Structures are given as C-alpha cells and as structure tokens.
Residue, then its C-alpha position, 0 to 999 in steps of 0.5 A: m915151095e922148098t919149105i913144104g918139101l923140107h917139112l914133108a921130108n922132116f915128117f918122113f924121117y920122123v915116121f921112117h926112122t922111128v918105125l925102123i928103130i922099133f922094127n930093129l928092136f922087135g922085128w925078130i919076134h914075128a917069123k915073117t920079119r926075122k930075116l929082114n930084121l937081121i939084115s936091118l940090124l946088121a945094116t944099122f951096126g954097119s953104119w955105126v961101126l964101119l961108117g963110124i970109122w970115118k964119121g965117128w962111132g955110132y954114126c947113123f946116116l939117117t940121123d945125119w940126113h934128118y938133122e940136115i933137114l932140121r937145120r935147114l928148117g932153123e933147128r939148132e943145138l940138136p943132140s948127137s943121138y937121135i934117140a935123145f932127140l926123140v925123147e926130148r921131142i916127146t917128153g921135153w926131157l933131154p936125157e944124159t948122153t951116156l945114159v942114152n948111148s948105153l941104153t941104145l947100144g945095150l938094147a941094140v945088141l940084145a935085139l941083135f942076139c935075139s935076132l941071130w938066135v931066132n934066125q938060127h934056131f927057127r930057120n928050118r921051121 
C-alpha cells in the first residue's frame, strides 16, 4: 500500500514541480497571474538563497522532497538539479551541470526582472 502512495506522490511532484517551473518562467505574461508569479519567483529565490545558506546554494525543498520519494522507490544517482533530472527523463540526455545551472539561473533571473517590470509598469492599469 505504501508503494501506491509513493507512486501517487511521485506523479504529483512531476506535475506540480514542472508546472511551477513553467509558471515561474512565463506567469508574468498574463495580467491575472502577475502578482502570484512574482510571489512564486521570490519564494523560489528565497529557497535557493536563504535555505541555501544551510542546505547549499540553489537548494529547492520541492526537489528534496521529490528525490526522497524517488529514493524510496529505488532510484539512485539522481542529478543535483531538478531541471537536469527532467531533461534526462524526457530526452535520455543528462546535460552538464554547469550548463544546466547557468541556464536555470539565467532564465530565472530574466523571469524575475520581467515579473518585476510588468508588476511595476502595469500595477495601476
């Protein structure tokens, strides 16, 4: 019975974490989601930086929780980056850590700047 729960949790994390990543990157585009997008991005950076003080730079508690489920399901040698994990699962290719980390940070910073700009520029419209 525990295995069924682990598989359900695994599926939940695949869907939720992936949707959250996409939302973080593009949620600033639609007027109705801009504020929530900014909050989500700030929470993401908060996890990476503030929790990263204790857990290591770029720490994501969602990745940590999902990886714990995957380990309990028998997975081993998981990459440190959830993005690298997704790329490998989807394509079979495990990209270099430096490339993944650079693109992840660069795109997240770009999304944050876009979110800050649209939230400031269009806040009274």
